[in-house]
N, CA, C and O atoms as CSV, one atom per row, in Angstrom:
chain,resi,resn,atom,element,x,y,z
A,1,MET,N,N,38.829,-49.202,-45.236
A,1,MET,CA,C,37.749,-48.322,-45.597
A,1,MET,C,C,38.156,-47.601,-46.876
A,1,MET,O,O,39.270,-47.089,-46.987
A,2,SER,N,N,37.246,-47.569,-47.832
A,2,SER,CA,C,37.571,-46.936,-49.112
A,2,SER,C,C,37.419,-45.424,-49.003
A,2,SER,O,O,36.825,-44.892,-48.065
A,3,ARG,N,N,37.974,-44.772,-49.989
A,3,ARG,CA,C,37.950,-43.309,-49.998
A,3,ARG,C,C,36.497,-42.801,-50.106
A,3,ARG,O,O,36.165,-41.790,-49.488
A,4,ALA,N,N,35.644,-43.465,-50.860
A,4,ALA,CA,C,34.243,-43.059,-51.021
A,4,ALA,C,C,33.515,-43.195,-49.697
A,4,ALA,O,O,32.740,-42.318,-49.315
A,5,ASN,N,N,33.761,-44.292,-48.997
A,5,ASN,CA,C,33.116,-44.481,-47.694
A,5,ASN,C,C,33.587,-43.428,-46.695
A,5,ASN,O,O,32.804,-42.958,-45.870
A,6,LEU,N,N,34.866,-43.059,-46.768
A,6,LEU,CA,C,35.408,-42.054,-45.871
A,6,LEU,C,C,34.748,-40.696,-46.118
A,6,LEU,O,O,34.397,-39.986,-45.175
A,7,TRP,N,N,34.582,-40.343,-47.401
A,7,TRP,CA,C,33.909,-39.080,-47.722
A,7,TRP,C,C,32.450,-39.096,-47.276
A,7,TRP,O,O,31.943,-38.092,-46.777
A,8,THR,N,N,31.788,-40.204,-47.448
A,8,THR,CA,C,30.397,-40.330,-47.002
A,8,THR,C,C,30.302,-40.172,-45.495
A,8,THR,O,O,29.416,-39.482,-44.991
A,9,LEU,N,N,31.213,-40.809,-44.781
A,9,LEU,CA,C,31.234,-40.705,-43.322
A,9,LEU,C,C,31.499,-39.269,-42.894
A,9,LEU,O,O,30.857,-38.778,-41.965
A,10,MET,N,N,32.425,-38.591,-43.547
A,10,MET,CA,C,32.744,-37.199,-43.220
A,10,MET,C,C,31.541,-36.287,-43.485
A,10,MET,O,O,31.260,-35.387,-42.694
A,11,LEU,N,N,30.833,-36.518,-44.590
A,11,LEU,CA,C,29.644,-35.722,-44.896
A,11,LEU,C,C,28.541,-35.960,-43.872
A,11,LEU,O,O,27.855,-35.023,-43.464
A,12,LEU,N,N,28.370,-37.206,-43.459
A,12,LEU,CA,C,27.357,-37.513,-42.447
A,12,LEU,C,C,27.703,-36.846,-41.108
A,12,LEU,O,O,26.831,-36.284,-40.446
A,13,ILE,N,N,28.969,-36.912,-40.720
A,13,ILE,CA,C,29.395,-36.271,-39.474
A,13,ILE,C,C,29.188,-34.765,-39.558
A,13,ILE,O,O,28.716,-34.145,-38.605
A,14,LEU,N,N,29.542,-34.175,-40.701
A,14,LEU,CA,C,29.359,-32.740,-40.900
A,14,LEU,C,C,27.869,-32.382,-40.854
A,14,LEU,O,O,27.498,-31.354,-40.288
A,15,GLY,N,N,27.030,-33.211,-41.438
A,15,GLY,CA,C,25.581,-32.979,-41.416
A,15,GLY,C,C,25.029,-33.051,-40.007
A,15,GLY,O,O,24.190,-32.236,-39.626
A,16,VAL,N,N,25.496,-34.029,-39.223
A,16,VAL,CA,C,25.024,-34.170,-37.838
A,16,VAL,C,C,25.447,-32.960,-37.011
A,16,VAL,O,O,24.651,-32.421,-36.242
A,17,VAL,N,N,26.701,-32.535,-37.168
A,17,VAL,CA,C,27.190,-31.367,-36.419
A,17,VAL,C,C,26.414,-30.110,-36.836
A,17,VAL,O,O,26.012,-29.318,-35.983
A,18,ALA,N,N,26.203,-29.925,-38.147
A,18,ALA,CA,C,25.476,-28.751,-38.636
A,18,ALA,C,C,24.042,-28.743,-38.119
A,18,ALA,O,O,23.538,-27.695,-37.716
A,19,SER,N,N,23.380,-29.894,-38.125
A,19,SER,CA,C,22.011,-29.937,-37.630
A,19,SER,C,C,21.977,-29.703,-36.116
A,19,SER,O,O,21.035,-29.093,-35.609
A,20,GLY,N,N,22.977,-30.171,-35.403
A,20,GLY,CA,C,23.058,-29.911,-33.955
A,20,GLY,C,C,23.213,-28.432,-33.666
A,20,GLY,O,O,22.570,-27.893,-32.765
A,21,VAL,N,N,24.081,-27.771,-34.446
A,21,VAL,CA,C,24.258,-26.323,-34.278
A,21,VAL,C,C,22.957,-25.598,-34.618
A,21,VAL,O,O,22.585,-24.645,-33.935
A,22,ALA,N,N,22.271,-26.035,-35.656
A,22,ALA,CA,C,21.004,-25.415,-36.039
A,22,ALA,C,C,19.954,-25.590,-34.946
A,22,ALA,O,O,19.191,-24.660,-34.682
A,23,VAL,N,N,19.896,-26.742,-34.311
A,23,VAL,CA,C,18.948,-26.986,-33.224
A,23,VAL,C,C,19.251,-26.069,-32.044
A,23,VAL,O,O,18.340,-25.479,-31.464
A,24,VAL,N,N,20.521,-25.950,-31.689
A,24,VAL,CA,C,20.908,-25.075,-30.572
A,24,VAL,C,C,20.547,-23.626,-30.890
A,24,VAL,O,O,20.042,-22.904,-30.030
A,25,HIS,N,N,20.805,-23.205,-32.124
A,25,HIS,CA,C,20.484,-21.828,-32.515
A,25,HIS,C,C,18.973,-21.590,-32.473
A,25,HIS,O,O,18.524,-20.553,-31.985
A,26,ALA,N,N,18.194,-22.536,-32.978
A,26,ALA,CA,C,16.737,-22.405,-32.957
A,26,ALA,C,C,16.220,-22.338,-31.518
A,26,ALA,O,O,15.320,-21.556,-31.214
A,27,LYS,N,N,16.786,-23.152,-30.647
A,27,LYS,CA,C,16.388,-23.138,-29.239
A,27,LYS,C,C,16.711,-21.780,-28.604
A,27,LYS,O,O,15.915,-21.249,-27.830
A,28,TYR,N,N,17.877,-21.225,-28.934
A,28,TYR,CA,C,18.269,-19.909,-28.429
A,28,TYR,C,C,17.283,-18.843,-28.894
A,28,TYR,O,O,16.842,-18.011,-28.100
A,29,LEU,N,N,16.936,-18.867,-30.183
A,29,LEU,CA,C,15.985,-17.888,-30.710
A,29,LEU,C,C,14.615,-18.038,-30.050
A,29,LEU,O,O,13.946,-17.046,-29.761
A,30,THR,N,N,14.207,-19.275,-29.817
A,30,THR,CA,C,12.924,-19.517,-29.169
A,30,THR,C,C,12.907,-18.935,-27.763
A,30,THR,O,O,11.936,-18.285,-27.376
A,31,ARG,N,N,13.952,-19.155,-27.006
A,31,ARG,CA,C,14.012,-18.618,-25.643
A,31,ARG,C,C,14.059,-17.102,-25.647
A,31,ARG,O,O,13.427,-16.457,-24.810
A,32,THR,N,N,14.803,-16.529,-26.583
A,32,THR,CA,C,14.875,-15.073,-26.686
A,32,THR,C,C,13.504,-14.480,-26.993
A,32,THR,O,O,13.085,-13.516,-26.354
A,33,GLU,N,N,12.817,-15.047,-27.954
A,33,GLU,CA,C,11.494,-14.546,-28.329
A,33,GLU,C,C,10.472,-14.796,-27.222
A,33,GLU,O,O,9.565,-13.986,-27.031
A,34,PHE,N,N,10.603,-15.893,-26.498
A,34,PHE,CA,C,9.685,-16.150,-25.392
A,34,PHE,C,C,9.869,-15.094,-24.297
A,34,PHE,O,O,8.892,-14.623,-23.716
A,35,GLY,N,N,11.113,-14.726,-24.020
A,35,GLY,CA,C,11.370,-13.658,-23.054
A,35,GLY,C,C,10.760,-12.342,-23.503
A,35,GLY,O,O,10.182,-11.607,-22.703
A,36,ARG,N,N,10.893,-12.052,-24.791
A,36,ARG,CA,C,10.293,-10.832,-25.347
A,36,ARG,C,C,8.772,-10.889,-25.233
A,36,ARG,O,O,8.136,-9.887,-24.905
A,37,LEU,N,N,8.193,-12.046,-25.499
A,37,LEU,CA,C,6.746,-12.220,-25.373
A,37,LEU,C,C,6.295,-11.967,-23.940
A,37,LEU,O,O,5.279,-11.309,-23.714
A,38,GLN,N,N,7.040,-12.484,-22.980
A,38,GLN,CA,C,6.689,-12.269,-21.572
A,38,GLN,C,C,6.755,-10.788,-21.220
A,38,GLN,O,O,5.901,-10.290,-20.486
A,39,ASP,N,N,7.755,-10.080,-21.731
A,39,ASP,CA,C,7.855,-8.634,-21.488
A,39,ASP,C,C,6.661,-7.894,-22.076
A,39,ASP,O,O,6.098,-7.001,-21.442
A,40,LEU,N,N,6.283,-8.273,-23.288
A,40,LEU,CA,C,5.131,-7.628,-23.929
A,40,LEU,C,C,3.837,-7.925,-23.177
A,40,LEU,O,O,2.979,-7.050,-23.059
A,41,ARG,N,N,3.688,-9.126,-22.676
A,41,ARG,CA,C,2.496,-9.453,-21.881
A,41,ARG,C,C,2.459,-8.640,-20.596
A,41,ARG,O,O,1.393,-8.186,-20.181
A,42,ALA,N,N,3.605,-8.454,-19.966
A,42,ALA,CA,C,3.666,-7.640,-18.749
A,42,ALA,C,C,3.290,-6.196,-19.068
A,42,ALA,O,O,2.575,-5.558,-18.294
A,43,GLN,N,N,3.767,-5.673,-20.203
A,43,GLN,CA,C,3.392,-4.319,-20.612
A,43,GLN,C,C,1.899,-4.229,-20.866
A,43,GLN,O,O,1.252,-3.264,-20.459
A,44,ARG,N,N,1.346,-5.237,-21.542
A,44,ARG,CA,C,-0.093,-5.251,-21.815
A,44,ARG,C,C,-0.887,-5.238,-20.526
A,44,ARG,O,O,-1.871,-4.508,-20.408
A,45,ASP,N,N,-0.464,-6.044,-19.552
A,45,ASP,CA,C,-1.167,-6.091,-18.272
A,45,ASP,C,C,-1.091,-4.749,-17.551
A,45,ASP,O,O,-2.073,-4.310,-16.952
A,46,ALA,N,N,0.065,-4.099,-17.606
A,46,ALA,CA,C,0.213,-2.787,-16.970
A,46,ALA,C,C,-0.686,-1.758,-17.657
A,46,ALA,O,O,-1.289,-0.912,-16.996
A,47,ILE,N,N,-0.770,-1.836,-18.979
A,47,ILE,CA,C,-1.628,-0.908,-19.721
A,47,ILE,C,C,-3.096,-1.182,-19.391
A,47,ILE,O,O,-3.879,-0.242,-19.255
A,48,ASP,N,N,-3.476,-2.441,-19.262
A,48,ASP,CA,C,-4.853,-2.775,-18.881
A,48,ASP,C,C,-5.194,-2.217,-17.505
A,48,ASP,O,O,-6.287,-1.687,-17.302
A,49,VAL,N,N,-4.270,-2.335,-16.562
A,49,VAL,CA,C,-4.504,-1.800,-15.217
A,49,VAL,C,C,-4.681,-0.284,-15.284
A,49,VAL,O,O,-5.588,0.269,-14.662
A,50,GLU,N,N,-3.815,0.379,-16.039
A,50,GLU,CA,C,-3.920,1.840,-16.188
A,50,GLU,C,C,-5.228,2.230,-16.858
A,50,GLU,O,O,-5.870,3.198,-16.449
A,51,TRP,N,N,-5.627,1.489,-17.878
A,51,TRP,CA,C,-6.884,1.768,-18.590
A,51,TRP,C,C,-8.075,1.653,-17.637
A,51,TRP,O,O,-8.958,2.511,-17.633
A,52,ASN,N,N,-8.096,0.595,-16.835
A,52,ASN,CA,C,-9.194,0.429,-15.886
A,52,ASN,C,C,-9.205,1.537,-14.849
A,52,ASN,O,O,-10.273,2.007,-14.454
A,53,ARG,N,N,-8.013,1.965,-14.397
A,53,ARG,CA,C,-7.941,3.070,-13.440
A,53,ARG,C,C,-8.489,4.348,-14.065
A,53,ARG,O,O,-9.217,5.096,-13.412
A,54,LEU,N,N,-8.143,4.601,-15.321
A,54,LEU,CA,C,-8.628,5.795,-16.004
A,54,LEU,C,C,-10.140,5.742,-16.237
A,54,LEU,O,O,-10.817,6.767,-16.152
A,55,ARG,N,N,-10.659,4.576,-16.523
A,55,ARG,CA,C,-12.111,4.438,-16.691
A,55,ARG,C,C,-12.835,4.732,-15.393
A,55,ARG,O,O,-13.873,5.395,-15.397
A,56,LEU,N,N,-12.296,4.243,-14.271
A,56,LEU,CA,C,-12.903,4.541,-12.973
A,56,LEU,C,C,-12.823,6.037,-12.663
A,56,LEU,O,O,-13.774,6.626,-12.149
A,57,GLU,N,N,-11.692,6.635,-12.978
A,57,GLU,CA,C,-11.524,8.067,-12.747
A,57,GLU,C,C,-12.499,8.868,-13.600
A,57,GLU,O,O,-13.087,9.843,-13.131
A,58,GLU,N,N,-12.669,8.456,-14.850
A,58,GLU,CA,C,-13.615,9.143,-15.728
A,58,GLU,C,C,-15.031,9.022,-15.181
A,58,GLU,O,O,-15.786,9.995,-15.191
A,59,ALA,N,N,-15.395,7.834,-14.705
A,59,ALA,CA,C,-16.729,7.638,-14.145
A,59,ALA,C,C,-16.930,8.515,-12.910
A,59,ALA,O,O,-18.016,9.055,-12.697
A,60,ALA,N,N,-15.885,8.653,-12.099
A,60,ALA,CA,C,-16.004,9.478,-10.897
A,60,ALA,C,C,-16.155,10.952,-11.263
A,60,ALA,O,O,-16.880,11.684,-10.589
A,61,HIS,N,N,-15.478,11.396,-12.325
A,61,HIS,CA,C,-15.547,12.805,-12.718
A,61,HIS,C,C,-16.826,13.146,-13.461
A,61,HIS,O,O,-17.163,14.323,-13.587
A,62,SER,N,N,-17.535,12.165,-13.947
A,62,SER,CA,C,-18.735,12.457,-14.730
A,62,SER,C,C,-20.020,12.166,-13.966
A,62,SER,O,O,-21.083,12.051,-14.576
A,63,THR,N,N,-19.944,12.047,-12.655
A,63,THR,CA,C,-21.168,11.833,-11.890
A,63,THR,C,C,-22.025,13.092,-11.939
A,63,THR,O,O,-21.510,14.200,-12.089
A,64,HIS,N,N,-23.322,12.911,-11.812
A,64,HIS,CA,C,-24.265,14.029,-11.910
A,64,HIS,C,C,-23.982,15.091,-10.849
A,64,HIS,O,O,-23.998,16.286,-11.146
A,65,ALA,N,N,-23.727,14.665,-9.631
A,65,ALA,CA,C,-23.484,15.619,-8.546
A,65,ALA,C,C,-22.235,16.458,-8.816
A,65,ALA,O,O,-22.240,17.665,-8.574
A,66,LEU,N,N,-21.188,15.846,-9.306
A,66,LEU,CA,C,-19.953,16.579,-9.583
A,66,LEU,C,C,-20.151,17.574,-10.719
A,66,LEU,O,O,-19.678,18.707,-10.642
A,67,VAL,N,N,-20.846,17.157,-11.767
A,67,VAL,CA,C,-21.107,18.048,-12.895
A,67,VAL,C,C,-21.968,19.224,-12.439
A,67,VAL,O,O,-21.717,20.366,-12.824
A,68,GLU,N,N,-22.969,18.949,-11.629
A,68,GLU,CA,C,-23.836,20.031,-11.142
A,68,GLU,C,C,-23.068,20.998,-10.246
A,68,GLU,O,O,-23.255,22.211,-10.343
A,69,ARG,N,N,-22.217,20.480,-9.385
A,69,ARG,CA,C,-21.431,21.344,-8.492
A,69,ARG,C,C,-20.497,22.237,-9.310
A,69,ARG,O,O,-20.389,23.434,-9.045
A,70,LYS,N,N,-19.823,21.652,-10.304
A,70,LYS,CA,C,-18.933,22.460,-11.139
A,70,LYS,C,C,-19.719,23.512,-11.913
A,70,LYS,O,O,-19.250,24.640,-12.064
A,71,ALA,N,N,-20.904,23.163,-12.404
A,71,ALA,CA,C,-21.726,24.127,-13.142
A,71,ALA,C,C,-22.109,25.294,-12.237
A,71,ALA,O,O,-22.082,26.448,-12.666
A,72,ARG,N,N,-22.458,25.004,-11.009
A,72,ARG,CA,C,-22.844,26.071,-10.076
A,72,ARG,C,C,-21.646,26.919,-9.659
A,72,ARG,O,O,-21.704,28.147,-9.725
A,73,GLU,N,N,-20.563,26.275,-9.230
A,73,GLU,CA,C,-19.436,27.003,-8.660
A,73,GLU,C,C,-18.551,27.654,-9.716
A,73,GLU,O,O,-18.175,28.817,-9.566
A,74,GLU,N,N,-18.216,26.944,-10.760
A,74,GLU,CA,C,-17.253,27.465,-11.722
A,74,GLU,C,C,-17.896,28.258,-12.855
A,74,GLU,O,O,-17.291,29.194,-13.379
A,75,LEU,N,N,-19.113,27.892,-13.236
A,75,LEU,CA,C,-19.757,28.556,-14.362
A,75,LEU,C,C,-20.872,29.502,-13.939
A,75,LEU,O,O,-21.406,30.244,-14.763
A,76,GLY,N,N,-21.225,29.479,-12.654
A,76,GLY,CA,C,-22.277,30.367,-12.162
A,76,GLY,C,C,-23.654,30.002,-12.672
A,76,GLY,O,O,-24.531,30.863,-12.752
A,77,MET,N,N,-23.860,28.749,-13.015
A,77,MET,CA,C,-25.159,28.306,-13.524
A,77,MET,C,C,-26.087,27.995,-12.360
A,77,MET,O,O,-25.636,27.717,-11.249
A,78,PHE,N,N,-27.381,28.046,-12.623
A,78,PHE,CA,C,-28.369,27.739,-11.592
A,78,PHE,C,C,-29.613,27.188,-12.258
A,78,PHE,O,O,-29.815,27.351,-13.462
A,79,LEU,N,N,-30.452,26.527,-11.455
A,79,LEU,CA,C,-31.727,26.032,-11.966
A,79,LEU,C,C,-32.659,27.219,-12.147
A,79,LEU,O,O,-32.724,28.084,-11.274
A,80,PRO,N,N,-33.374,27.283,-13.245
A,80,PRO,CA,C,-34.297,28.415,-13.446
A,80,PRO,C,C,-35.481,28.319,-12.480
A,80,PRO,O,O,-35.922,27.232,-12.109
A,81,ARG,N,N,-35.977,29.493,-12.089
A,81,ARG,CA,C,-37.163,29.536,-11.237
A,81,ARG,C,C,-38.367,29.147,-12.091
A,81,ARG,O,O,-38.334,29.287,-13.313
A,82,PRO,N,N,-39.420,28.663,-11.457
A,82,PRO,CA,C,-40.601,28.260,-12.255
A,82,PRO,C,C,-41.129,29.375,-13.135
A,82,PRO,O,O,-41.617,29.099,-14.231
A,83,GLY,N,N,-41.053,30.626,-12.698
A,83,GLY,CA,C,-41.531,31.742,-13.509
A,83,GLY,C,C,-40.648,32.034,-14.706
A,83,GLY,O,O,-41.091,32.676,-15.658
A,84,ASP,N,N,-39.413,31.575,-14.675
A,84,ASP,CA,C,-38.482,31.805,-15.783
A,84,ASP,C,C,-38.622,30.771,-16.904
A,84,ASP,O,O,-38.035,30.917,-17.976
A,85,VAL,N,N,-39.401,29.732,-16.639
A,85,VAL,CA,C,-39.543,28.654,-17.624
A,85,VAL,C,C,-40.716,28.977,-18.538
A,85,VAL,O,O,-41.819,29.243,-18.059
A,86,LEU,N,N,-40.495,28.957,-19.820
A,86,LEU,CA,C,-41.531,29.210,-20.807
A,86,LEU,C,C,-41.687,27.952,-21.643
A,86,LEU,O,O,-40.722,27.468,-22.235
A,87,LEU,N,N,-42.890,27.430,-21.690
A,87,LEU,CA,C,-43.166,26.203,-22.421
A,87,LEU,C,C,-43.745,26.566,-23.774
A,87,LEU,O,O,-44.770,27.242,-23.856
A,88,LEU,N,N,-43.098,26.122,-24.823
A,88,LEU,CA,C,-43.562,26.372,-26.183
A,88,LEU,C,C,-44.099,25.080,-26.755
A,88,LEU,O,O,-43.480,24.021,-26.652
A,89,GLU,N,N,-45.271,25.196,-27.363
A,89,GLU,CA,C,-45.847,24.030,-28.014
A,89,GLU,C,C,-45.897,24.302,-29.507
A,89,GLU,O,O,-46.222,25.405,-29.947
A,90,GLU,N,N,-45.573,23.291,-30.263
A,90,GLU,CA,C,-45.597,23.432,-31.715
A,90,GLU,C,C,-47.019,23.198,-32.190
A,90,GLU,O,O,-47.675,22.228,-31.812
A,91,ALA,N,N,-47.467,24.103,-33.019
A,91,ALA,CA,C,-48.812,23.972,-33.567
A,91,ALA,C,C,-48.831,22.836,-34.569
A,91,ALA,O,O,-47.862,22.649,-35.304
A,92,PRO,N,N,-49.915,22.072,-34.614
A,92,PRO,CA,C,-49.996,20.993,-35.595
A,92,PRO,C,C,-49.978,21.554,-37.008
A,92,PRO,O,O,-50.546,22.615,-37.269
A,93,HIS,N,N,-49.337,20.854,-37.901
A,93,HIS,CA,C,-49.264,21.291,-39.289
A,93,HIS,C,C,-50.595,21.024,-39.980
A,93,HIS,O,O,-51.155,19.931,-39.896
A,94,ALA,N,N,-51.065,22.016,-40.642
A,94,ALA,CA,C,-52.335,21.861,-41.362
A,94,ALA,C,C,-52.055,21.217,-42.724
A,94,ALA,O,O,-51.026,21.476,-43.348
A,95,SER,N,N,-52.985,20.379,-43.167
A,95,SER,CA,C,-52.864,19.757,-44.471
A,95,SER,C,C,-53.299,20.745,-45.542
A,95,SER,O,O,-54.318,21.411,-45.356
A,96,PRO,N,N,-52.574,20.879,-46.666
A,96,PRO,CA,C,-52.972,21.829,-47.706
A,96,PRO,C,C,-54.166,21.385,-48.507
A,96,PRO,O,O,-54.601,22.095,-49.413
């Protein structure tokens, strides 16, 4: 085997080993990032569950009956008696 062929063979072997190491490293990075992606998806799902719970809670707190009860008990509000209601009508605008 000539010296040129030996150098070519050594370069090819070095290239194969380097590409093998690069493949292993890329696979490692892929698995690491996939694990991170799964963690982020789990966080997203937990946040979605919390968001839906908060939306239900908001809907429960904003029902008409609850708002009316709080207005009566905490603010001392009440429905006006019919005699307390004054109806104002706007007069039609006259043309100049």
